[in-house]
C-alpha positions, 0 to 999 in steps of 0.5 A: 500500500502507498505511504499515507503521508503523501499522495501521488498521481502514479497509477491513478488511472490504472485498474477498475473501481469496485465498491462493496456496499453493505446494506446493514439496515436491511440485513438482520441483526448480527447476520450476513457474516458468511456473505461478507466472507464471500465478499472478502474472497471476491476482493482478494481475487480482483487484480492488484491494480483495481481500487476497491472501497467498502461502505455501509449504506447508512448516514456515512457517505464517505468512501475510500478507494484503496488497493490495500486488500488487508484493510478492506478485509478488516473493514468487512469483518467489522460489519454485521446486519443491524436491521430488524423490523420491530415486532409487536403483539401480533404476528404480521408479515411485512407484505400484509402490513403494507397492504393494510396500511394502504387501506386493504380491508380484505387483507385486514379481515384476514389478519383480524380473523387469524390474530383476533379469533373473530371475523372483522364483520363481527365487530360493530365499529373498528373505528371505535374498537379502542373504547373498550371500557365505555362500549365493551367492544374488543380493540383487537382490530384497531390494534392490528391496523395500528401495528400494520401502519407502524411496520409499513412506516418503518419499512419505508423509512429504512428504504429511504435511508439506504437509497439516500446513501446509495445516491450519495455514493454514486454522486461521490463516484461521478468525478472519477473517470471510467466505469464503476461497479457497486456490489450491493449486499442486502436481504431485500428492501421495500421500494414502492414505485408509488412512493419512490421515484428511481428515475433520479437514481437511474440518471445519476448512475448513467451520468457517473457510469455506475453499474449496480450488481446486487446479491440477495442474501438467503433468509432461512424460513425457520431460524432459531433467532426468530420468535415467530414465522411470518404467516405470509413468508413467501409474499414477504420475500417477494416484496423485498426482492422486488425492491432490490430488483427495481434498484438494480434495474435502474442502474443496468445491473443484475440480481443474484442470490447469495446462499451462505458463503457460496462464491459462485455469484461473485465469481459471475460478477468478476467474469462480467467485469473482466471486459466491456464494450463502450458503444458511442453515438452522435447526438443530434440537437433534438437529443440535447434537451436533458430529457430521458430518451429510450435506447436499446442495444442488442446482439445481431445473433447468438444467445449473449446477454446484453446489459445496457442502459435503457435511457440516455439524456444529454444536457445542452453544452455549457462551458464550465467555469474555472472555479467549478472545475477547481471545486470538482477536483477538490471534491474528487476522491482520487488524485488528479493532475 
């Protein structure tokens, strides 16, 4: 590793840039150890010229790119999952909690029948159900609905935290030349397209030439650390996976399942990173409107899989002021002449 007391431009343009982003908020508390071990081995097999960073998707947006593999391994070893949806009185799955919070009476009726032992229609008024002492009505339906809304709010807040950190990371990588790769480790997140607009993340990834590869950590259906098994575990898993799919698709990447410390998914990513084609086209004046235009890249024949961006945007050309150039150089995370 280079000496810490000075910086040099020697070799600054060599190698690729890879960042391992650990979504600690969406990995169960104290979990993810084996997947992080696989990520550490993945870093070790990257060429020595590659600059690699490790970051947790929290409020900390700083990332250091280094060729010091031992330091990167220690950084990964210090990480573990921190996320857990708060449990409550009732055994509710996140998927049904989201639907109940959105106003689904059918899903609320299913949960009330299961958790309260009575049909929702047997309750005269769910709005007045909490007034147990005055009316003698059971408050169970209202409590189920309240817990569902709390779970939904927490899931949306966790997703906002991770997405904000991901966008900040992409912005930090923007000034570096060449393509960049982010390997996202997560157990899944809730990304509701009605609440979250991923177009900004997609535009930022395009401008920064960032591709996101996601590893979905397998969650055991039965786990000794879990007090209860979700009654809708399959739907919960699908909802979480859909969120990661949307985020990854916005940045031209792919999603793989990470089972334990299996190195196959990361080996596939390493093969894909071993080479790429840079396709160019001439933009007309009509293209230079800063709007998103659809674009499609295909192979003339064969069964090759093409990963390409689905949109492009070209802003009108404006000369950059010298002060803005200097500011960009000072903010960059690597030395530049």
